N, C-alpha and C positions, 0 to 999 in steps of 0.2 A: 505496579498498577495493572489492571486488567481492562482492555479496550474491547468492547463488544458491539458488533454491528455488521450489516451486510457488506459484501465485497464492493470496494470502490467508493466508500463513503469518507475516506480520508484518514483512516487509522494509521497506516504506514507513513503517509505524508506528514501527518502531525509530528511524528517522531523524527522524521528526516529534518523538518523545519527546526525542531528543537535541537537536534544535533548540530545543525548549521549555525544556529544562533549561539549555542553554548561553546561550539568549537571543541567538542570532545569526541573521542573514538566511539564508533557506532558499528554494530554488527547485527545482521538479520539472521535468524535461525528459522529453518523450515521444521517447525515442530513435528509435523506428520512424518518426517524422515529420521527423527532422532533414534539412535540405537545406543545400548550400553557400550562402553569401551571394550574392544576386542571383537565385536561383531561387525561385519562389513557394512559400512555406512558412515554417517556423520554423527560423532558423539559430542557430548558437552565439551570434552577436552579439546576436540578439534576446533570448535567455535571459540573457545577461550584463547587458543593459540592465535586464531585469525584476528581476534580483538587485540591481542598483544602485538601482532604484526602491524595492525592498523594504527596503533599508538606509537609506531616507530621503535618497537622493542623497548619502550619505556614502561616499566611495570607500574610505577606511580601513576602515570597517566592512564594506563590501561584499566587499573583497578577502579577508576572513577568514571569509566565509560558507560555506554548504554548497550545492553543486550536485548534485542527485540525478538521475542518468540512469536512468529507469524503462524497462522493456521493452528493455533493452540487447540481449538475445538476438535480438530481432526485427530489429535493425539487422544483426546478423551473418549472418542468412539471407535478407536482403533481396535481391531481383534488380533493383532500380532501377539505372539507368545511372550515377547520381551516387554510388552507395554507396562506391566507392573514394575519391572526393574527400572525402566526409564522414569516412571512416576516417583519411585523411591529416591532416585538420583536428584530429581527436581525438588523434593522435599528438603534434601540436604543443601541444594543450591539456594533455595529461598531462605533457609536459616542462616546462610553464610558459613562457609567452611572452605578448607583448602582442597583444591583439586591438583593432582599431579599431572602436569603436562609434560609428556616425554615424546618429542618429535625430532626427527633427524636434523632438522635445520638448526636447532639451537640445543644447548645443554638442558637437561630436565630441570623444571622449576615448579614450585607451588603457586597456584593462583587462588588468592582468597576472594571469595565472592561477596563478602559482607558489605563492601562499599559501592558495588555496582548498582546502577539504576536498572532494575529488571522490569520489562514491560511485556505483558502477554496479550495477544490479540487474536480474535477469531470471529467468524460470522455467527456462530451459535444460533443457527436459523430457527430452531424449534422455540426459541424464547421470544420471538417477535410476533405481533399481531399486525393488523392491517394499517395501523397508524404510520404515516409517512412524514418525516421531517428530517432536518439535517443537524448535525452537531450533537451537543450533549443534551440528551432528552430531559425534559422537565419532569418534576415529581408529579405534576398534574396528569402526565401521560402515562407514567409507570412509577410505581413504588418498587423500584428494583432492589434486590438484595442478593447476597450470595446463595441464599436458599434456592432461588430460581435455577441456579446452575446445578446444585446437588440433586434437586428434585427431578431435573430433566436427565439425570444419570450421565452427565458429562464427566464430572469429577467428584471425589469425595469431600467431605467437610474438612478433613485433615489438611488437604492441599488448599482449598479455596480460602479457608480461614487465615492462611498465611499471607494473603494478598489484600492489603488494607483499602485500596482505592479501586473503584469500578467506575468507568466512564462508558456511557452507552451512546452509540451513533445510530441514526436511522437513515433511510434513503433520502436522496435529494428530491425536491419537488421539480416539476418541469421548469418553473421560473428560475429556480436556483441552478439547474443544469445549464439553462441558457446563459445565466450570469457567468458561470465558469467559462463558457465558450467565448463570450464577448469581453470579459474583463480580467481574467486570470493572466497573470504574467507568464504563466507556462503554457497558455493556450496556443496551439499551432495555428489557429485561425488568425490571432493577432500577430504572431511572429511572421507568418507568411505575408500577411497584409503589409506589414512594415517593410519586409524584404522586397516585395514586388514593387513597391513605390520607390524604394531606394535603388534597386537594381534595374528595373524595367521602365520606371516612371509610369506604372500602371496603378490606377486606384482600384482596389478590390471592394466590391459591394455585395451584400447578401441580403435577400428579402426574408421576411418572416418564415416563409415556407421552407427555406433552406435549413434554418435552425430546428424547426419542428420536425423535419424529415431526419435530421441527424439524431435527435433524441428518440424518435420513434424506432429508428434502426437499431440503436443501442438496446432498446427494450425488446424488440422482436427477436434479436439475435442472442438475447440473454447475456449481454456483455455489460461491463461496468464502466464507470467514468474513467478508469485508468486506460481503457481502450479507445477513449474518445479522440485522442490526438492522432492515433493511427488511422482512425476512420476519416478524420478531417483531411489528413494528408492524402489518402486514397482518392478523395473527391477532387483534389487539386492537381494531381499528377499530369493529366492530359493538358489542362490549361497551361501549366508551367512549361511543358515541352513546346507548346505553340508559341509561347512568349519568348522562349530561348531561340526558336527558329526564326522569329520575326521581330527582333529587338528594334524598338523605335516605331513600330508600325501601330501599336494599340495604345490607348489612353485609359481604358476602363474594362474591368472584368466583372461580370455580373453572375452570381450564383443563385440558383433556385432549387426547389424540391427535386426537379428532374436531374440536377447535377449529382444529388446523392444517390439516386437510383441508377444513373448512367454518367459516369465522370466525363464522357465526351459531350454531354449536353450542357454547355456553358455558352455565355455570350461574351465576345471580345469586340470592342468598338475602337 
């Protein structure tokens, strides 16, 4: 399948969640750095070996794993001399064939790709208009087809026609971004809130301006939702140090817009 959408809209996390649920080997490929075997860099054979290792050197398990080609669009617009060679290799990879993996760690072996779950993902920024939503975009918003990719000169029909499923993601709305902060199990805001209560007996509260400022800073700095947790953590470092130094002194931590702009600007009571 091919996942298309702006950075940070959940393409990689979707596949990580699937891998965790299915409990099968998973490896991420940086498509932009792919090179043919024999050229300095990472080849398909290198990643197949990594998948084999991730499966505990169990070929049966490895052959049913997920290989995730991230930044696939960057390969399409690459000007490197070996680009056409890599694309020819991917055509064989998609069709399912044996690749000879010859690494020092183990004896050489053939890895057949016909049973792998192959997922290709990229931003494909030229394919998007001003519509903003999250998840799998509806037919009412876009009648998306492989022709969109070939007409934008990312890849030729020969390659795109081999990928039967296309899922399109769009950016999150502000409301959905806030929901990620306040409800996601992976949100540093919630994880910190729980830990401060448990460790310091301090209740952490944030007003609407705190969340609005976080979202605005992401946009202004051209960062994606995957940078959100780092941003949240950076706003809490100063307050956390204060609570460490004065355990038992405070009961409540209040965060506002000013805390995002200046992490020293928080209120502890």
